[in-house]
gemmi code that builds the backbone of each chain (N, CA, C; Angstrom):
import gemmi

chains = {
    "A": [
        ("UNK", (99.736, 79.994, 105.465), (99.119, 81.070, 104.667), (99.649, 81.023, 103.232)),
        ("UNK", (98.772, 81.285, 102.320), (99.169, 81.299, 100.903), (100.205, 82.385, 100.666)),
        ("UNK", (101.177, 82.091, 99.817), (102.175, 83.116, 99.546), (101.620, 84.162, 98.581)),
        ("UNK", (101.905, 85.403, 98.928), (101.497, 86.510, 98.064), (102.775, 87.188, 97.599)),
        ("UNK", (102.917, 87.354, 96.323), (104.144, 87.977, 95.829), (103.832, 89.123, 94.887)),
        ("UNK", (104.514, 90.217, 95.145), (104.407, 91.366, 94.248), (105.757, 91.532, 93.566)),
        ("UNK", (105.722, 91.523, 92.255), (106.952, 91.690, 91.494), (106.834, 92.953, 90.662)),
        ("UNK", (107.808, 93.816, 90.821), (107.766, 95.094, 90.109), (108.935, 95.147, 89.136)),
        ("UNK", (108.658, 95.569, 87.918), (109.709, 95.674, 86.913), (110.001, 97.155, 86.701)),
        ("UNK", (111.226, 97.571, 87.013), (111.606, 98.977, 86.876), (112.486, 99.136, 85.640)),
        ("UNK", (111.969, 99.818, 84.632), (112.703, 99.921, 83.359), (113.193, 101.335, 83.053)),
        ("UNK", (112.805, 102.305, 83.885), (113.131, 103.695, 83.560), (114.148, 104.274, 84.542)),
        ("UNK", (115.008, 105.143, 84.053), (116.074, 105.673, 84.892), (116.009, 107.166, 85.115)),
        ("UNK", (114.802, 107.732, 85.036), (114.683, 109.148, 85.362), (114.220, 109.280, 86.812)),
        ("UNK", (114.434, 110.454, 87.373), (114.118, 110.668, 88.791), (112.652, 110.364, 89.093)),
        ("UNK", (111.766, 110.850, 88.234), (110.333, 110.647, 88.487), (109.946, 109.175, 88.396)),
        ("UNK", (110.601, 108.438, 87.495), (110.232, 107.041, 87.308), (110.934, 106.108, 88.290)),
        ("UNK", (111.846, 106.662, 89.093), (112.505, 105.848, 90.117), (111.603, 105.713, 91.341)),
        ("UNK", (110.716, 106.674, 91.524), (109.867, 106.674, 92.723), (108.821, 105.571, 92.786)),
        ("UNK", (107.956, 105.426, 91.750), (106.858, 104.461, 91.897), (107.299, 103.040, 92.275)),
        ("UNK", (108.330, 102.462, 91.611), (108.669, 101.094, 92.011), (109.148, 100.996, 93.455)),
        ("UNK", (109.924, 101.990, 93.915), (110.478, 101.914, 95.266), (109.420, 102.180, 96.331)),
        ("UNK", (108.511, 103.092, 96.045), (107.426, 103.376, 97.005), (106.518, 102.158, 97.130)),
        ("UNK", (106.136, 101.596, 96.004), (105.246, 100.428, 96.031), (105.921, 99.244, 96.703)),
        ("UNK", (107.196, 99.037, 96.376), (107.900, 97.879, 96.925), (108.057, 97.988, 98.438)),
        ("UNK", (108.524, 99.132, 98.921), (108.755, 99.262, 100.363), (107.436, 99.161, 101.123)),
        ("UNK", (106.380, 99.736, 100.545), (105.084, 99.696, 101.216), (104.514, 98.274, 101.218)),
        ("UNK", (104.555, 97.617, 100.072), (104.017, 96.250, 99.991), (104.728, 95.341, 100.982)),
        ("UNK", (106.053, 95.485, 101.059), (106.810, 94.643, 101.982), (106.419, 94.947, 103.426)),
        ("UNK", (106.153, 96.218, 103.718), (105.718, 96.592, 105.064), (104.355, 96.000, 105.391)),
        ("UNK", (103.560, 95.742, 104.362), (102.243, 95.146, 104.577), (102.324, 93.622, 104.629)),
        ("UNK", (103.546, 93.112, 104.613), (103.724, 91.674, 104.766), (103.661, 90.879, 103.480)),
        ("UNK", (103.799, 91.556, 102.348), (103.772, 90.850, 101.064), (105.214, 90.626, 100.610)),
        ("UNK", (105.514, 89.421, 100.147), (106.854, 89.170, 99.599), (107.006, 90.010, 98.344)),
        ("UNK", (108.063, 90.799, 98.286), (108.177, 91.749, 97.188), (109.561, 91.700, 96.547)),
        ("UNK", (109.580, 91.819, 95.229), (110.844, 91.893, 94.504), (110.755, 92.983, 93.446)),
        ("UNK", (111.875, 93.647, 93.204), (111.942, 94.599, 92.099), (113.029, 94.127, 91.147)),
        ("UNK", (112.669, 94.019, 89.880), (113.605, 93.608, 88.842), (114.016, 94.868, 88.088)),
        ("UNK", (115.305, 95.203, 88.172), (115.784, 96.432, 87.532), (116.384, 96.086, 86.183)),
        ("UNK", (115.784, 96.595, 85.129), (116.273, 96.282, 83.802), (116.387, 97.562, 82.974)),
        ("UNK", (117.165, 97.525, 81.926), (117.448, 98.707, 81.110), (117.773, 99.924, 81.981)),
        ("UNK", (117.192, 101.070, 81.721), (117.628, 102.283, 82.436), (117.282, 102.225, 83.917)),
        ("UNK", (116.392, 101.307, 84.270), (116.051, 101.103, 85.680), (117.266, 100.707, 86.504)),
        ("UNK", (118.283, 100.131, 85.849), (119.516, 99.758, 86.554), (120.185, 100.971, 87.194)),
        ("UNK", (119.990, 102.141, 86.589), (120.618, 103.355, 87.138), (120.140, 103.668, 88.555)),
        ("UNK", (118.932, 103.203, 88.883), (118.370, 103.458, 90.214), (119.209, 102.762, 91.289)),
        ("UNK", (119.836, 101.635, 90.924), (120.636, 100.899, 91.917), (122.132, 100.973, 91.599)),
        ("UNK", (122.519, 101.910, 90.717), (123.922, 102.112, 90.370), (124.525, 103.076, 91.394)),
        ("UNK", (125.598, 102.628, 92.084), (126.215, 103.420, 93.162), (126.357, 104.899, 92.819)),
        ("UNK", (126.880, 105.172, 91.626), (127.175, 106.549, 91.262), (125.954, 107.210, 90.597)),
        ("UNK", (125.365, 106.496, 89.662), (124.295, 107.091, 88.861), (123.004, 107.338, 89.648)),
        ("UNK", (122.815, 106.605, 90.738), (121.599, 106.801, 91.529), (121.538, 108.221, 92.103)),
        ("UNK", (122.702, 108.861, 92.234), (122.717, 110.235, 92.751), (122.564, 111.252, 91.626)),
        ("UNK", (122.571, 110.766, 90.393), (122.530, 111.681, 89.239), (121.252, 111.498, 88.422)),
        ("UNK", (120.226, 110.899, 89.009), (118.974, 110.708, 88.261), (118.382, 112.079, 87.950)),
        ("UNK", (117.884, 112.211, 86.736), (117.394, 113.522, 86.307), (115.958, 113.467, 85.839)),
        ("UNK", (115.412, 114.652, 85.711), (114.065, 114.775, 85.179), (114.169, 115.758, 84.024)),
        ("UNK", (113.662, 115.372, 82.857), (113.849, 116.197, 81.667), (112.591, 116.977, 81.326)),
        ("UNK", (112.724, 118.293, 81.142), (111.548, 119.053, 80.721), (111.167, 118.737, 79.270)),
        ("UNK", (112.177, 118.409, 78.456), (111.894, 118.187, 77.035), (111.172, 116.847, 76.854)),
        ("UNK", (110.136, 116.886, 76.034), (109.358, 115.677, 75.799), (108.455, 115.329, 76.959)),
        ("UNK", (108.334, 116.247, 77.907), (107.490, 116.000, 79.082), (106.538, 117.177, 79.276)),
        ("UNK", (105.510, 117.269, 78.418), (104.605, 118.411, 78.493), (103.775, 118.444, 79.770)),
        ("UNK", (103.799, 117.361, 80.543), (103.019, 117.327, 81.785), (103.747, 117.997, 82.940)),
        ("UNK", (105.035, 118.316, 82.753), (105.788, 118.892, 83.866), (105.205, 120.248, 84.263)),
        ("UNK", (104.830, 120.387, 85.535), (104.269, 121.679, 85.952), (105.366, 122.718, 86.178)),
        ("UNK", (105.005, 123.974, 86.109), (105.948, 125.048, 86.429), (105.867, 125.259, 87.933)),
        ("UNK", (106.430, 124.311, 88.673), (106.332, 124.368, 90.131), (107.683, 124.748, 90.718)),
        ("UNK", (107.642, 125.619, 91.704), (108.869, 126.020, 92.386), (108.882, 125.429, 93.791)),
        ("UNK", (110.089, 125.137, 94.320), (110.147, 124.662, 95.700), (109.556, 125.732, 96.628)),
        ("UNK", (108.895, 125.325, 97.727), (108.281, 126.291, 98.637), (109.206, 127.453, 99.008)),
        ("UNK", (110.505, 127.167, 99.222), (111.429, 128.225, 99.645), (111.707, 129.239, 98.536)),
        ("UNK", (111.351, 128.884, 97.293), (111.607, 129.807, 96.181), (110.335, 130.504, 95.704)),
        ("UNK", (109.241, 130.257, 96.399), (107.988, 130.874, 95.972), (107.905, 132.315, 96.458)),
        ("UNK", (107.781, 133.219, 95.480), (107.625, 134.634, 95.803), (106.776, 135.268, 94.710)),
        ("UNK", (106.626, 136.586, 94.721), (105.757, 137.257, 93.747), (106.175, 136.934, 92.307)),
        ("UNK", (107.484, 136.900, 92.068), (107.973, 136.664, 90.711), (107.709, 135.222, 90.260)),
        ("UNK", (108.118, 134.253, 91.097), (107.938, 132.852, 90.692), (106.449, 132.494, 90.618)),
        ("UNK", (105.642, 133.084, 91.507), (104.200, 132.828, 91.449), (103.614, 133.369, 90.147)),
        ("UNK", (104.121, 134.537, 89.706), (103.644, 135.115, 88.451), (104.027, 134.214, 87.278)),
        ("UNK", (105.255, 133.694, 87.309), (105.706, 132.781, 86.244), (104.827, 131.526, 86.216)),
        ("UNK", (104.571, 130.967, 87.404), (103.744, 129.753, 87.489), (102.339, 129.997, 86.950)),
        ("UNK", (101.813, 131.226, 87.179), (100.447, 131.475, 86.744), (100.363, 131.711, 85.235)),
        ("UNK", (101.464, 132.157, 84.620), (101.456, 132.412, 83.169), (101.758, 131.127, 82.392)),
        ("UNK", (102.787, 130.387, 82.836), (103.183, 129.165, 82.126), (102.640, 127.922, 82.825)),
        ("UNK", (101.909, 127.085, 82.099), (101.473, 125.825, 82.720), (102.662, 124.913, 83.009)),
        ("UNK", (103.714, 125.058, 82.209), (104.918, 124.256, 82.415), (106.062, 124.927, 81.705)),
        ("UNK", (107.301, 124.413, 81.879), (108.423, 125.016, 81.158), (108.189, 124.861, 79.650)),
        ("UNK", (108.314, 125.933, 78.850), (108.118, 125.796, 77.412), (109.075, 124.729, 76.858)),
        ("UNK", (108.555, 123.871, 75.994), (109.347, 122.760, 75.484), (110.674, 123.213, 74.885)),
        ("UNK", (110.676, 124.351, 74.216), (111.894, 124.835, 73.549), (113.017, 125.091, 74.560)),
        ("UNK", (112.633, 125.422, 75.795), (113.647, 125.678, 76.829), (114.437, 124.419, 77.170)),
        ("UNK", (113.810, 123.280, 76.920), (114.447, 122.007, 77.251), (115.741, 121.756, 76.510)),
        ("UNK", (115.909, 122.408, 75.340), (117.131, 122.173, 74.558), (118.292, 123.057, 75.013)),
        ("UNK", (118.002, 124.020, 75.876), (119.079, 124.888, 76.366), (120.004, 124.069, 77.266)),
        ("UNK", (121.323, 124.095, 76.993), (122.239, 123.308, 77.835), (122.075, 123.677, 79.307)),
        ("UNK", (122.036, 122.690, 80.145), (121.928, 122.928, 81.582), (120.496, 122.953, 82.083)),
        ("UNK", (119.514, 122.986, 81.150), (118.119, 123.098, 81.586), (117.664, 121.835, 82.326)),
        ("UNK", (118.080, 120.671, 81.816), (117.711, 119.418, 82.481), (118.287, 119.373, 83.896)),
        ("UNK", (119.538, 119.847, 84.027), (120.162, 119.875, 85.359), (119.439, 120.832, 86.291)),
        ("UNK", (119.062, 121.983, 85.736), (118.364, 122.981, 86.553), (117.018, 122.435, 87.029)),
        ("UNK", (116.280, 121.826, 86.098), (114.971, 121.272, 86.438), (115.105, 120.138, 87.463)),
        ("UNK", (116.155, 119.333, 87.293), (116.375, 118.225, 88.224), (116.706, 118.758, 89.613)),
        ("UNK", (117.514, 119.814, 89.647), (117.880, 120.446, 90.919), (116.628, 120.983, 91.620)),
        ("UNK", (115.786, 121.655, 90.827), (114.557, 122.243, 91.392), (113.627, 121.148, 91.908)),
        ("UNK", (113.539, 120.055, 91.135), (112.653, 118.963, 91.537), (113.140, 118.319, 92.826)),
        ("UNK", (114.473, 118.125, 92.930), (115.029, 117.512, 94.140), (114.793, 118.409, 95.352)),
        ("UNK", (114.915, 119.720, 95.126), (114.697, 120.684, 96.201), (113.227, 120.625, 96.650)),
        ("UNK", (112.333, 120.574, 95.669), (110.902, 120.504, 95.973), (110.584, 119.229, 96.758)),
        ("UNK", (111.150, 118.127, 96.316), (110.933, 116.829, 96.973), (111.370, 116.908, 98.437)),
        ("UNK", (112.552, 117.485, 98.649), (113.100, 117.583, 100.004), (112.216, 118.454, 100.894)),
        ("UNK", (111.816, 119.614, 100.333), (111.042, 120.555, 101.141), (109.633, 120.040, 101.450)),
        ("UNK", (109.166, 119.069, 100.664), (107.838, 118.505, 100.929), (107.895, 117.282, 101.834)),
        ("UNK", (109.087, 116.949, 102.338), (109.198, 115.799, 103.237), (109.023, 114.472, 102.531)),
        ("UNK", (109.301, 114.456, 101.212), (109.247, 113.202, 100.462), (110.644, 112.573, 100.504)),
        ("UNK", (110.695, 111.276, 100.682), (111.981, 110.579, 100.795), (112.785, 110.712, 99.509)),
        ("UNK", (114.128, 110.674, 99.624), (114.923, 110.650, 98.399), (115.186, 109.191, 98.008)),
        ("UNK", (115.791, 108.997, 96.848), (115.937, 107.647, 96.308), (116.817, 106.743, 97.192)),
        ("UNK", (118.001, 107.216, 97.639), (118.795, 106.349, 98.524), (118.027, 105.945, 99.790)),
        ("UNK", (117.229, 106.879, 100.319), (116.444, 106.602, 101.520), (115.399, 105.490, 101.243)),
        ("UNK", (114.754, 105.579, 100.079), (113.744, 104.572, 99.731), (114.377, 103.204, 99.481)),
        ("UNK", (115.586, 103.214, 98.900), (116.280, 101.940, 98.684), (116.622, 101.302, 100.027)),
        ("UNK", (117.050, 102.121, 100.989), (117.342, 101.613, 102.328), (116.081, 101.020, 102.944)),
        ("UNK", (114.958, 101.749, 102.777), (113.677, 101.273, 103.317), (113.307, 99.932, 102.692)),
        ("UNK", (113.564, 99.790, 101.394), (113.273, 98.526, 100.702), (114.110, 97.398, 101.287)),
        ("UNK", (115.402, 97.679, 101.476), (116.298, 96.646, 101.988), (115.890, 96.237, 103.406)),
        ("UNK", (115.537, 97.253, 104.197), (115.142, 96.988, 105.576), (113.882, 96.121, 105.627)),
        ("UNK", (112.988, 96.353, 104.664), (111.728, 95.598, 104.621), (111.897, 94.272, 103.876)),
        ("UNK", (113.148, 93.951, 103.566), (113.486, 92.692, 102.901), (112.889, 92.544, 101.507)),
        ("UNK", (112.857, 93.636, 100.772), (112.479, 93.569, 99.355), (113.671, 92.986, 98.606)),
        ("UNK", (113.412, 92.049, 97.710), (114.496, 91.516, 96.890), (114.741, 92.486, 95.734)),
        ("UNK", (115.969, 92.970, 95.632), (116.319, 93.896, 94.554), (117.183, 93.131, 93.555)),
        ("UNK", (116.627, 92.899, 92.380), (117.294, 92.014, 91.420), (117.749, 92.778, 90.174)),
        ("UNK", (119.063, 92.835, 89.920), (119.520, 93.474, 88.682), (119.418, 92.500, 87.509)),
        ("UNK", (119.093, 93.033, 86.345), (118.962, 92.217, 85.136), (120.346, 91.940, 84.557)),
        ("UNK", (120.675, 90.654, 84.477), (121.982, 90.221, 83.981), (122.272, 90.745, 82.573)),
        ("UNK", (121.310, 90.562, 81.690), (121.516, 90.920, 80.282), (121.804, 92.412, 80.112)),
        ("UNK", (120.998, 93.259, 80.789), (121.213, 94.699, 80.636), (122.521, 95.153, 81.268)),
        ("UNK", (122.927, 94.491, 82.338), (124.208, 94.841, 82.957), (125.334, 94.670, 81.953)),
        ("UNK", (125.269, 93.563, 81.213), (126.302, 93.321, 80.202), (126.193, 94.323, 79.066)),
        ("UNK", (124.965, 94.600, 78.696), (124.702, 95.542, 77.602), (125.292, 96.920, 77.914)),
        ("UNK", (125.130, 97.368, 79.150), (125.588, 98.699, 79.553), (126.997, 98.684, 80.128)),
        ("UNK", (127.568, 97.488, 80.295), (128.908, 97.397, 80.883), (128.926, 97.713, 82.370)),
        ("UNK", (127.825, 97.456, 83.080), (127.796, 97.664, 84.532), (128.246, 96.379, 85.211)),
        ("UNK", (129.199, 96.520, 86.149), (129.636, 95.351, 86.910), (128.816, 95.278, 88.197)),
        ("UNK", (128.786, 94.068, 88.775), (128.008, 93.878, 90.008), (128.477, 94.845, 91.091)),
        ("UNK", (129.809, 95.098, 91.126), (130.346, 95.997, 92.166), (130.058, 97.469, 91.866)),
        ("UNK", (129.587, 97.769, 90.640), (129.167, 99.147, 90.334), (127.807, 99.445, 90.979)),
        ("UNK", (127.109, 98.375, 91.330), (125.758, 98.522, 91.872), (125.812, 98.562, 93.393)),
        ("UNK", (124.741, 99.036, 94.011), (124.720, 99.174, 95.468), (124.804, 97.806, 96.145)),
        ("UNK", (125.150, 97.834, 97.441), (125.249, 96.587, 98.206), (123.851, 96.079, 98.559)),
        ("UNK", (123.790, 94.826, 98.871), (122.535, 94.253, 99.366), (121.583, 93.789, 98.276)),
        ("UNK", (122.106, 93.661, 97.043), (121.249, 93.196, 95.950), (121.254, 91.673, 95.873)),
        ("UNK", (120.256, 91.144, 95.206), (120.239, 89.720, 94.874), (121.251, 89.512, 93.738)),
        ("UNK", (121.643, 88.279, 93.480), (122.529, 88.058, 92.330), (121.811, 88.461, 91.036)),
        ("UNK", (122.561, 88.905, 90.017), (121.925, 89.256, 88.749), (121.147, 88.057, 88.208)),
        ("UNK", (119.990, 88.333, 87.617), (119.157, 87.237, 87.152), (118.569, 87.551, 85.786)),
        ("UNK", (118.025, 86.520, 85.166), (117.401, 86.680, 83.863), (115.893, 86.576, 83.959)),
        ("UNK", (115.250, 86.674, 82.807), (113.793, 86.690, 82.746), (113.171, 85.425, 83.330)),
        ("UNK", (113.770, 84.274, 83.030), (113.180, 83.012, 83.479), (113.163, 82.919, 85.002)),
        ("UNK", (114.284, 83.348, 85.635), (114.358, 83.326, 87.097), (113.262, 84.203, 87.692)),
        ("UNK", (113.113, 85.367, 87.088), (112.144, 86.324, 87.606), (110.709, 85.808, 87.443)),
        ("UNK", (110.389, 85.325, 86.256), (109.040, 84.810, 85.996), (108.734, 83.642, 86.939)),
        ("UNK", (109.738, 82.805, 87.151), (109.558, 81.665, 88.044), (109.279, 82.136, 89.471)),
        ("UNK", (110.005, 83.151, 89.909), (109.793, 83.715, 91.250), (108.348, 84.175, 91.403)),
        ("UNK", (107.834, 84.805, 90.361), (106.481, 85.352, 90.431), (105.446, 84.229, 90.423)),
        ("UNK", (105.603, 83.329, 89.476), (104.534, 82.387, 89.193), (104.430, 81.275, 90.226)),
        ("UNK", (105.500, 81.057, 91.010), (105.400, 79.997, 92.008), (104.630, 80.440, 93.259)),
        ("UNK", (104.249, 81.712, 93.321), (103.445, 82.188, 94.445), (101.984, 81.788, 94.227)),
        ("UNK", (101.249, 81.681, 95.346), (99.821, 81.362, 95.214), (99.058, 82.561, 94.653)),
        ("UNK", (99.483, 83.735, 95.101), (98.849, 84.956, 94.595), (99.932, 85.865, 94.025)),
        ("UNK", (100.230, 85.723, 92.752), (101.278, 86.558, 92.156), (100.716, 87.843, 91.549)),
        ("UNK", (101.507, 88.883, 91.601), (101.084, 90.125, 90.947), (102.328, 90.803, 90.363)),
        ("UNK", (102.178, 91.334, 89.153), (103.293, 92.034, 88.514), (102.887, 93.468, 88.211)),
        ("UNK", (103.790, 94.382, 88.487), (103.578, 95.776, 88.103), (104.745, 96.181, 87.213)),
        ("UNK", (104.433, 96.747, 86.082), (105.474, 97.170, 85.137), (105.587, 98.692, 85.170)),
        ("UNK", (106.790, 99.172, 85.488), (106.986, 100.624, 85.536), (107.970, 101.024, 84.452)),
    ],
    "B": [
        ("UNK", (89.600, 115.368, 122.440), (90.882, 114.861, 122.940), (90.816, 113.355, 123.173)),
        ("UNK", (91.935, 112.733, 122.855), (91.995, 111.282, 123.031), (92.193, 110.944, 124.510)),
        ("UNK", (91.607, 109.850, 124.913), (91.742, 109.427, 126.301), (92.670, 108.220, 126.419)),
        ("UNK", (93.225, 107.824, 125.266), (94.080, 106.644, 125.256), (95.512, 107.029, 125.651)),
        ("UNK", (96.116, 106.245, 126.520), (97.515, 106.489, 126.872), (98.385, 105.538, 126.070)),
        ("UNK", (99.183, 106.101, 125.152), (100.007, 105.216, 124.322), (101.238, 104.706, 125.063)),
        ("UNK", (101.725, 103.545, 124.644), (102.963, 103.002, 125.199), (104.160, 103.597, 124.481)),
        ("UNK", (103.920, 104.083, 123.258), (105.009, 104.622, 122.460), (104.412, 105.641, 121.481)),
        ("UNK", (105.177, 106.689, 121.176), (104.699, 107.683, 120.230), (105.665, 107.793, 119.062)),
        ("UNK", (105.092, 107.820, 117.856), (105.897, 108.017, 116.651), (105.476, 109.353, 116.044)),
        ("UNK", (106.417, 110.290, 115.969), (106.094, 111.573, 115.352), (106.560, 111.555, 113.901)),
        ("UNK", (105.601, 111.395, 112.985), (105.922, 111.359, 111.555), (105.473, 112.662, 110.889)),
        ("UNK", (105.418, 113.735, 111.675), (104.996, 115.033, 111.123), (105.955, 115.483, 110.029)),
        ("UNK", (105.382, 116.054, 108.979), (106.212, 116.590, 107.898), (106.638, 115.540, 106.887)),
        ("UNK", (106.391, 114.280, 107.172), (106.781, 113.219, 106.239), (105.607, 112.856, 105.332)),
        ("UNK", (105.957, 112.465, 104.111), (104.936, 112.118, 103.141), (105.024, 110.660, 102.720)),
        ("UNK", (104.001, 110.219, 102.003), (103.883, 108.861, 101.492), (105.196, 108.415, 100.852)),
        ("UNK", (105.738, 107.256, 101.122), (105.176, 106.194, 101.970), (105.766, 106.178, 103.381)),
        ("UNK", (106.493, 107.228, 103.767), (107.250, 107.179, 105.024), (106.402, 106.967, 106.284)),
        ("UNK", (105.226, 107.619, 106.420), (104.453, 107.356, 107.643), (104.124, 105.868, 107.832)),
        ("UNK", (103.764, 105.182, 106.759), (103.446, 103.754, 106.873), (104.699, 102.945, 107.197)),
        ("UNK", (105.812, 103.260, 106.508), (107.047, 102.513, 106.744), (107.522, 102.676, 108.184)),
        ("UNK", (107.434, 103.912, 108.688), (107.897, 104.166, 110.055), (106.948, 103.550, 111.082)),
        ("UNK", (105.653, 103.533, 110.750), (104.674, 102.899, 111.640), (104.969, 101.407, 111.769)),
        ("UNK", (105.239, 100.796, 110.634), (105.546, 99.354, 110.621), (106.738, 99.062, 111.532)),
        ("UNK", (107.780, 99.910, 111.404), (108.994, 99.709, 112.187), (108.727, 99.928, 113.677)),
        ("UNK", (107.947, 100.983, 113.965), (107.698, 101.332, 115.369), (106.865, 100.258, 116.066)),
        ("UNK", (105.893, 99.720, 115.356), (104.992, 98.751, 116.004), (105.697, 97.414, 116.233)),
        ("UNK", (106.734, 97.163, 115.464), (107.499, 95.925, 115.635), (108.140, 95.856, 117.016)),
        ("UNK", (108.475, 97.027, 117.552), (109.156, 97.065, 118.848), (108.215, 96.943, 120.042)),
        ("UNK", (106.918, 96.832, 119.777), (105.956, 96.753, 120.884), (105.546, 95.308, 121.176)),
        ("UNK", (104.973, 95.126, 122.369), (104.404, 93.825, 122.732), (102.952, 93.805, 122.262)),
        ("UNK", (102.428, 92.612, 122.102), (101.025, 92.452, 121.722), (100.118, 93.157, 122.748)),
        ("UNK", (99.175, 93.937, 122.248), (98.242, 94.632, 123.139), (98.677, 96.042, 123.495)),
        ("UNK", (99.959, 96.376, 123.232), (100.427, 97.740, 123.533), (99.944, 98.708, 122.452)),
        ("UNK", (99.907, 99.980, 122.814), (99.337, 100.978, 121.902), (100.409, 101.930, 121.376)),
        ("UNK", (100.384, 102.118, 120.075), (101.300, 103.049, 119.415), (100.517, 104.276, 118.962)),
        ("UNK", (101.058, 105.438, 119.295), (100.458, 106.688, 118.830), (101.271, 107.165, 117.630)),
        ("UNK", (100.604, 107.449, 116.525), (101.289, 107.926, 115.323), (100.777, 109.327, 114.992)),
        ("UNK", (101.701, 110.284, 114.994), (101.321, 111.659, 114.664), (101.797, 111.947, 113.247)),
        ("UNK", (100.888, 112.365, 112.386), (101.280, 112.652, 111.010), (100.590, 113.914, 110.500)),
        ("UNK", (101.191, 114.517, 109.485), (100.574, 115.688, 108.852), (100.228, 115.373, 107.395)),
        ("UNK", (100.486, 114.138, 106.978), (100.247, 113.740, 105.589), (98.772, 113.371, 105.396)),
        ("UNK", (98.046, 114.131, 104.562), (96.616, 113.819, 104.366), (96.413, 112.405, 103.813)),
        ("UNK", (97.411, 111.909, 103.072), (97.315, 110.563, 102.508), (97.301, 109.483, 103.575)),
        ("UNK", (97.870, 109.808, 104.742), (97.942, 108.824, 105.825), (96.549, 108.475, 106.348)),
        ("UNK", (95.607, 109.383, 106.141), (94.242, 109.195, 106.614), (93.651, 107.887, 106.068)),
        ("UNK", (93.998, 107.576, 104.837), (93.530, 106.320, 104.241), (94.586, 105.229, 104.363)),
        ("UNK", (95.860, 105.630, 104.358), (96.940, 104.639, 104.325), (97.140, 103.902, 105.647)),
        ("UNK", (97.044, 104.615, 106.758), (97.247, 103.946, 108.052), (96.119, 102.931, 108.313)),
        ("UNK", (94.839, 103.300, 108.064), (93.787, 102.272, 108.186), (94.024, 101.079, 107.251)),
        ("UNK", (94.527, 101.347, 106.040), (94.801, 100.247, 105.100), (95.906, 99.342, 105.654)),
        ("UNK", (96.913, 99.977, 106.261), (98.004, 99.223, 106.890), (97.451, 98.323, 108.002)),
        ("UNK", (96.560, 98.886, 108.827), (95.979, 98.122, 109.942), (95.126, 96.980, 109.417)),
        ("UNK", (94.337, 97.273, 108.409), (93.448, 96.288, 107.807), (94.243, 95.092, 107.307)),
        ("UNK", (95.354, 95.385, 106.720), (96.183, 94.370, 106.098), (96.978, 93.564, 107.129)),
        ("UNK", (97.497, 94.273, 108.138), (98.409, 93.619, 109.072), (97.700, 93.060, 110.309)),
        ("UNK", (96.446, 93.465, 110.528), (95.690, 92.920, 111.651), (95.828, 93.702, 112.951)),
        ("UNK", (96.614, 94.779, 112.948), (96.674, 95.633, 114.137), (95.373, 96.431, 114.189)),
        ("UNK", (94.956, 96.747, 115.427), (93.648, 97.388, 115.566), (93.798, 98.906, 115.622)),
        ("UNK", (93.038, 99.598, 114.794), (93.044, 101.066, 114.838), (91.999, 101.488, 115.855)),
        ("UNK", (92.471, 101.933, 117.016), (91.542, 102.250, 118.110), (90.828, 103.561, 117.874)),
        ("UNK", (91.605, 104.554, 117.432), (91.015, 105.883, 117.300), (91.840, 106.756, 116.362)),
        ("UNK", (91.151, 107.651, 115.679), (91.823, 108.635, 114.832), (91.367, 110.019, 115.283)),
        ("UNK", (92.332, 110.871, 115.577), (91.998, 112.220, 116.040), (92.603, 113.228, 115.072)),
        ("UNK", (91.814, 114.201, 114.666), (92.360, 115.270, 113.814), (92.333, 116.562, 114.600)),
        ("UNK", (93.506, 117.184, 114.737), (93.523, 118.475, 115.421), (94.665, 119.336, 114.892)),
        ("UNK", (94.303, 120.557, 114.553), (95.291, 121.544, 114.118), (96.211, 121.066, 113.013)),
        ("UNK", (95.651, 120.460, 111.968), (96.470, 120.035, 110.839), (97.191, 118.722, 111.060)),
        ("UNK", (97.052, 118.165, 112.240), (97.692, 116.868, 112.529), (96.634, 115.773, 112.555)),
        ("UNK", (97.025, 114.610, 112.079), (96.152, 113.440, 112.179), (96.870, 112.463, 113.097)),
        ("UNK", (96.197, 112.082, 114.170), (96.825, 111.216, 115.168), (96.081, 109.875, 115.230)),
        ("UNK", (96.838, 108.817, 115.090), (96.254, 107.472, 115.100), (96.700, 106.727, 116.352)),
        ("UNK", (95.803, 105.890, 116.880), (96.153, 105.007, 117.990), (95.990, 103.570, 117.529)),
        ("UNK", (97.110, 102.871, 117.464), (97.111, 101.499, 116.963), (97.429, 100.527, 118.088)),
        ("UNK", (96.607, 99.491, 118.211), (96.864, 98.452, 119.208), (97.487, 97.263, 118.501)),
        ("UNK", (98.668, 96.891, 118.968), (99.372, 95.781, 118.305), (98.632, 94.468, 118.506)),
        ("UNK", (98.529, 93.690, 117.426), (97.798, 92.413, 117.525), (98.626, 91.378, 118.264)),
    ],
}
model = gemmi.Model(1)
for chain_id, residues in chains.items():
    chain = gemmi.Chain(chain_id)
    for i, (resn, *xyz) in enumerate(residues, 1):
        res = gemmi.Residue()
        res.name, res.seqid = resn, gemmi.SeqId(i, " ")
        for name, pos in zip(("N", "CA", "C"), xyz):
            atom = gemmi.Atom()
            atom.name, atom.element = name, gemmi.Element(name[0])
            atom.pos, atom.b_iso = gemmi.Position(*pos), 0.0
            res.add_atom(atom)
        chain.add_residue(res)
    model.add_chain(chain)
structure = gemmi.Structure()
structure.add_model(model)
structure.setup_entities()
């Protein structure tokens, strides 16, 4: 059978941007497609032992963020707030602690909706034999050591290795996140 | 009501994309060819995703039953 390869490039290190590459990768691998994720720039935080637990979502600069409360926090007051504000007012984003609060609320919402968390999705990727490749250059740039990153990764690699991995497949596909 | 007797049941109720598909993949691996896996899910997205999984992997989707907010799939391992 012709080889089919899906290569995903994860460049962002916010909570919301950690999901798409991991969901696509674990699913593609489950469908029998050879899959790799190349973590570069802030995307490295997704596979950083410590930082993967501290991924955040910022209200500032994100006008699309809805004013959504976790199901357990929905009551007359929060429903009234949600109906008045389409999202957190941008100015609130500069208040110290607001990013942490929003991240906490988002994580709570994710949990209550039965959506997997990031460590769980990484485990699913590893189980499905997704190749998780850290970018050598960015690791040096940020001062991340290989042992700072989670176990079960491929050796750090550069652009040429990654492009070669993709292009040697009969049916290659790249997704940039 | 379904008349199929499954060899194994996977309860993926309350789980959302992509977990029902990932768990289905894992569960069906443990079966013999021709055996039937029952997958119970509450994720509306699974309605399209489980058939897509079957289409791609070659397992046969025997039947889909919707009852009381649950979507139940019967998959025959290829």
